C-alpha positions in Angstrom: 23.1 -16.8 -13.7 21.3 -19.8 -15.2 17.7 -20.4 -15.0 17.6 -23.3 -13.0 20.4 -22.0 -10.3 18.0 -18.7 -10.2 15.3 -21.2 -9.4 16.9 -23.1 -6.7 18.1 -20.2 -4.9 14.6 -18.5 -4.7 12.8 -21.6 -3.9 15.5 -22.2 -1.0 15.0 -19.0 0.3 10.9 -19.7 0.5 11.9 -22.9 2.2 14.2 -21.2 4.8 11.2 -18.8 5.4 8.8 -21.6 6.1 11.6 -23.4 8.4 12.0 -20.2 10.6 8.3 -19.8 10.8 7.7 -23.5 12.1 10.6 -23.5 14.5 9.3 -20.2 16.0 5.8 -21.2 15.9 4.8 -18.3 13.7 6.0 -15.6 15.8 8.6 -14.8 13.0 6.7 -14.7 9.7 8.2 -16.7 6.9 7.5 -13.8 4.4 9.3 -11.6 6.8 12.3 -13.9 6.6 12.0 -14.3 2.7 11.9 -10.5 2.4 15.0 -9.8 4.3 16.9 -12.5 2.2 15.6 -11.2 -0.9 17.0 -7.6 0.1 20.2 -9.0 1.0 20.4 -10.7 -2.2 19.3 -7.7 -4.3 21.9 -5.6 -2.5 24.8 -7.8 -3.0 24.7 -10.6 -6.2 21.1 -11.2 -7.4 20.7 -10.1 -10.9 17.8 -7.4 -11.0 15.5 -9.6 -13.2 16.2 -12.9 -10.9 12.6 -13.9 -10.5 11.8 -13.5 -14.4 15.1 -15.4 -15.2 13.8 -18.2 -12.9 10.6 -18.4 -15.0 8.1 -16.2 -13.3 7.7 -13.1 -15.7 4.7 -10.7 -15.0 2.3 -12.3 -17.4 2.7 -15.7 -15.6 2.1 -14.2 -12.2 -1.0 -12.2 -13.4 -2.3 -15.7 -14.7 -1.8 -17.1 -11.3 -3.7 -14.2 -9.8 -6.8 -15.0 -11.8 -6.8 -18.5 -10.9 -5.9 -18.0 -7.3 -8.4 -15.2 -6.7 -11.3 -17.3 -8.5 -10.0 -20.2 -5.9 -10.5 -18.0 -3.0 -14.3 -17.5 -4.1 -15.0 -21.3 -3.9 -14.0 -21.2 -0.1 -17.0 -19.1 1.0 -19.5 -20.9 2.7 -22.5 -18.6 2.9 -24.4 -21.1 5.4 -21.3 -20.7 7.9 -21.3 -16.9 7.6 -24.9 -16.7 8.5 -24.1 -18.8 11.6 -21.2 -16.5 12.4 -22.8 -13.2 11.6 -21.6 -11.5 14.6 -18.0 -12.3 13.8 -18.4 -11.0 10.4 -20.0 -7.8 11.5 -17.0 -7.3 14.0 -14.4 -8.3 11.4 -15.9 -5.5 8.9 -15.9 -3.1 11.7 -12.4 -3.3 12.5 -11.6 -2.8 8.9 -13.8 0.2 8.8 -11.8 1.3 11.7 -8.6 1.1 9.9 -10.3 3.0 6.9 -11.5 5.8 9.0 -8.5 6.5 11.1 -5.9 6.1 8.3 -7.9 8.5 6.0 -8.9 10.9 8.9 -5.3 11.2 10.6 -2.8 9.2 8.2 -3.8 11.4 5.1 -2.5 14.4 7.1 0.7 12.7 8.4 1.8 10.7 5.3 -0.2 11.9 2.2 -3.3 10.5 0.3 -1.6 8.2 -1.9 0.4 6.5 0.9 -2.9 5.7 2.7 -4.5 4.5 -0.4 -1.6 2.1 -1.0 -1.3 1.1 2.6 -4.9 0.0 3.5 -5.5 -3.0 1.1 -2.1 -4.8 2.2 -2.7 -3.7 5.8 -6.0 -5.6 5.8 -5.1 -8.3 3.6 -2.3 -10.9 2.3 -0.3 -11.5 -1.0 -2.9 -10.8 -3.6 -4.1 -7.3 -2.3 -0.6 -6.3 -1.4 0.5 -7.3 -5.2 -2.3 -5.5 -6.9 -1.8 -2.3 -4.9 2.2 -2.8 -5.8 1.5 -3.2 -9.4 -0.9 -0.1 -9.6 1.6 2.1 -7.8 4.5 0.9 -10.1 2.1 1.7 -13.2 1.6 5.0 -11.6 5.1 5.8 -11.4 5.2 5.6 -7.6 8.1 3.4 -7.3 8.7 3.8 -3.4 5.1 3.1 -2.6 5.2 0.2 -4.9 7.7 -1.3 -2.5 6.1 0.1 0.6 2.8 -1.9 -0.4 5.0 -5.2 -0.1 6.9 -4.2 2.9 3.6 -3.3 4.8 2.4 -6.9 4.0 5.7 -8.2 5.1 5.8 -6.4 8.5 2.3 -6.1 9.7 2.1 -9.6 11.4 4.8 -8.3 14.0 1.9 -6.2 15.2 -0.7 -8.6 15.0 0.8 -11.7 16.3 1.6 -10.5 20.1 -1.3 -8.4 20.4 -3.7 -11.0 19.4 -1.9 -13.4 21.9 -2.4 -11.0 24.8 -6.2 -10.3 24.2 -6.8 -13.8 23.5 -5.1 -14.9 26.7 -7.3 -12.4 28.4 -10.5 -13.9 26.8 -9.2 -17.4 27.6 -8.6 -16.8 31.1 -12.0 -15.1 31.7 -13.9 -18.2 29.9 -11.9 -20.7 32.0 -12.9 -19.1 35.3 -16.6 -19.0 34.3 -16.3 -22.6 32.9 -14.5 -23.7 36.5 -17.3 -21.9 38.1 -20.1 -23.9 36.2 -21.3 -20.8 34.7 -20.2 -21.7 31.0 -20.6 -24.9 29.1 -18.5 -26.1 25.8 -20.4 -25.4 22.5 -20.0 -27.0 18.9 -17.0 -25.5 17.1 -18.1 -24.9 13.5 -15.5 -22.4 12.2 -12.9 -24.7 11.1 -15.1 -26.4 8.8 -15.8 -23.3 6.8 -12.5 -22.7 6.2 -10.5 -26.4 6.1 -13.2 -29.0 5.4 -15.1 -30.4 2.6 -18.6 -28.9 1.7 -21.5 -31.1 0.9 -21.8 -31.9 -2.8 -23.6 -29.5 -5.0 -26.9 -30.5 -6.7 -25.7 -29.0 -10.0 -26.6 -31.9 -12.4 -24.1 -31.3 -15.3 -20.9 -31.5 -13.3 -22.2 -34.3 -10.6 -23.1 -36.5 -13.9 -19.4 -36.5 -15.2 -17.8 -39.7 -14.2 -14.8 -39.0 -11.9 -12.2 -40.6 -14.5 -13.1 -37.7 -16.6 -12.7 -35.1 -14.1 -9.0 -34.9 -14.4 -6.7 -32.2 -13.3 -6.9 -30.4 -16.6 -10.7 -30.4 -16.5 -10.6 -28.7 -13.2 -8.2 -26.2 -14.3 -10.2 -25.6 -17.5 -13.3 -24.8 -15.6 -11.5 -22.4 -13.1 -9.7 -20.8 -16.0 -13.0 -20.4 -17.7 -14.9 -18.7 -14.6 -11.9 -16.3 -14.4 -12.1 -15.3 -18.0 -15.8 -14.8 -17.5 -15.1 -12.5 -14.7 -12.6 -10.9 -17.0 -15.1 -10.5 -19.9 -17.7 -8.9 -17.7 -15.2 -6.5 -16.3 -14.5 -5.3 -20.0 -18.1 -5.2 -21.0 -19.0 -3.1 -17.7 -15.8 -0.8 -18.3 -17.7 1.9 -20.3 -20.3 2.3 -17.6 -18.3 1.5 -14.2 -14.8 0.3 -13.8 -14.6 -2.6 -11.7 -11.5 -4.8 -11.1 -11.7 -8.1 -12.8 -9.8 -9.6 -9.5 -12.9 -8.6 -7.5 -14.9 -10.1 -10.0 -13.0 -13.2 -10.0 -13.7 -13.5 -6.4 -17.8 -12.9 -6.8 -17.6 -15.3 -9.7 -15.7 -18.0 -7.6 -18.5 -18.0 -5.0 -21.3 -18.3 -7.5 -19.5 -21.1 -9.5 -18.9 -23.1 -6.4 -22.5 -22.4 -5.1 -24.1 -23.9 -8.3 -21.6 -26.9 -8.6 -19.7 -25.6 -11.4 -16.5 -25.5 -9.5 -15.3 -27.6 -6.5 -14.5 -26.2 -3.1 -10.7 -25.5 -3.1 -10.6 -26.5 -6.9 -6.8 -25.4 -7.3 -6.0 -27.7 -4.4 -7.8 -30.6 -6.0 -5.9 -30.0 -9.3 -2.7 -30.5 -7.3 -1.8 -26.9 -8.4 -2.0 -24.7 -5.4 1.3 -25.0 -4.3 3.0 -23.9 -7.5 0.7 -21.1 -7.9 1.2 -19.7 -4.7 4.9 -20.2 -5.4 4.8 -18.0 -8.5 2.7 -15.2 -6.7 5.2 -15.0 -3.6 8.2 -14.9 -5.8 6.3 -12.1 -7.7 5.5 -10.0 -4.8 9.0 -10.4 -3.4 10.4 -9.3 -6.7 9.0 -5.9 -6.1 11.9 -5.4 -3.6 14.4 -5.2 -6.5 13.7 -1.6 -6.6 14.2 -0.9 -2.8 17.7 0.8 -2.2 18.7 1.0 1.6 18.0 4.6 1.4 14.2 4.0 0.2 14.0 1.6 3.1 15.1 4.4 5.6 12.4 6.5 3.9 9.3 4.4 4.2 10.1 3.2 7.8 8.2 6.2 9.1 5.1 5.9 7.3 5.2 2.1 7.5 5.3 2.0 11.4 2.7 5.0 11.7 0.1 3.3 9.3 0.4 0.0 11.4 -0.2 1.9 14.6 -3.1 4.1 13.3 -4.5 0.8 11.8 -4.4 -0.9 15.0 -5.7 1.8 17.0 -8.7 2.0 14.3 -9.5 -1.6 14.9 -9.5 -1.4 18.5 -12.0 1.6 18.5 -14.4 0.3 16.0 -14.1 -3.4 17.0 -14.8 -2.4 20.8 -18.1 -0.4 19.9 -19.3 -3.3 17.5 -18.5 -5.9 20.4 -20.6 -3.5 22.7 -23.6 -3.4 20.3 -23.6 -7.2 19.6 -22.7 -8.2 23.3 -19.4 -9.5 22.5 -16.5 -9.2 24.6 -13.9 -6.5 24.0 -11.2 -8.9 24.1 -12.6 -11.5 21.5 -13.9 -8.5 19.3 -10.4 -7.1 19.1 -8.9 -10.5 18.2 -11.3 -11.1 15.4 -10.4 -7.7 14.0 -6.7 -8.1 14.4 -6.9 -11.4 12.1 -6.7 -8.6 9.3 -3.2 -8.6 9.9 -2.5 -12.3 9.3 -5.2 -14.2 8.3 -5.2 -18.2 7.9 -3.1 -20.2 9.0 -1.6 -17.7 11.5 -5.0 -17.3 13.3 -5.6 -20.9 13.5 -1.9 -21.4 15.0 -2.1 -18.5 17.3 -5.5 -19.5 18.8 -4.3 -23.1 19.3 -1.1 -22.0 21.0 -2.8 -19.5 23.5 -5.4 -22.4 24.2 -2.4 -24.8 25.1 -0.7 -22.3 27.1 -3.7 -21.7 29.4 -4.6 -25.3 30.4 -3.5 -28.8 30.2 -6.8 -30.3 30.7 -8.2 -31.7 27.4 -12.0 -30.5 28.5 -11.1 -27.2 29.0 -8.9 -27.0 25.9 -12.1 -28.2 23.9 -14.0 -25.7 25.6 -11.8 -22.9 24.7 -11.5 -24.1 21.1 -15.5 -24.1 20.9 -15.6 -20.4 22.0 -12.5 -18.8 20.4 -11.4 -20.9 17.2 -14.4 -20.5 15.1 -14.7 -16.7 15.3 -10.9 -16.4 14.7 -11.1 -18.4 11.6 -14.1 -16.9 10.3 -12.7 -13.3 10.7 -9.5 -14.1 9.1 -11.4 -15.6 6.1 -13.8 -12.5 5.9 -10.9 -10.0 6.0 -7.9 -11.4 4.1 -9.6 -13.4 1.7 -12.6 -11.4 0.9 -12.5 -7.8 1.9 -8.9 -7.0 1.1 -9.3 -8.0 -2.5 -12.4 -6.1 -2.8 -10.6 -2.9 -1.3 -7.7 -3.2 -3.4 -9.9 -3.5 -6.4 -11.6 -0.1 -5.3 -8.6 1.6 -4.3 -6.5 1.0 -7.4 -8.6 3.6 -9.1 -7.6 6.3 -6.6 -4.0 6.2 -7.8 
């Protein structure tokens, strides 16, 4: 198979995944469709090294991970997190629930190593699943390497319907109070934290550079430099304390964007985000080349079990946190469930629920003002930040 044919086939599979997700309004996750097609390919005519053949060897994927995680850090708005502190506490409580229940119960059912590999992908996205998959592979745990990817692929099927149900309950309650005059709309601030431009930094060095010199390559240079500094610090600290360079990339991205060394979403502004995600997703799905039909049957039991236990842990701990913070149990549970899918699925599901509850524009705006902000911030905290930190910590347990 030629390199370009391999690339065409793989990118076409990613397109099919997106197409199905759009047609089903994200109820069938694109990554699930891609994973099924990759498995079908590996079990039939794909060369085992089709991803490397297409131009994505491990070293390229590692480079993209450094850039993408540092870019993630630039998204963090400390000001927004202060405004949504209750949401942050509830999201963290949900993750704590997953950790406690899986370690307390899941360890006896599935084994310690399985739980260690399962938790970061269960509360995160593509990056954390890749970190755990690579760590399991290096530890000689081939089936768990595949398990880390499969749990990332499948978790949305639990998260989407449950989230929709609890958001509908919350929405109906809010509508009743609004129609009875006991509730007024409020300003929605969450979307700005995730999707909109932040005010320009006061860091003079970068601001003083003329825009014509702030080229894509200069943006990428600064991003790579910050990622390298994070890597450098991890090596310096290694004799004292072992910290994953990816965790430091996240931290350094936050710092660099706060002082103005990096723009918000710098990878997008350098017109490089799409290709970076393409590389990373292909490399994640490359892990399925070791998944035989027999292995897939073996991991079904721990897959279903860990997801069920994780959701139970989320519910218990988010319910307790919601009670303490005087947030409704449905909204608290919905916020914690964002760990299973993150952005943009949290945005899509919330909007779909709102539109299904009322056709009145004012009522839709009211529901949006109460429901969208916590959902977006919750997904941002769990998937973008905490999952990468957990993966960096849990790698040391294997």
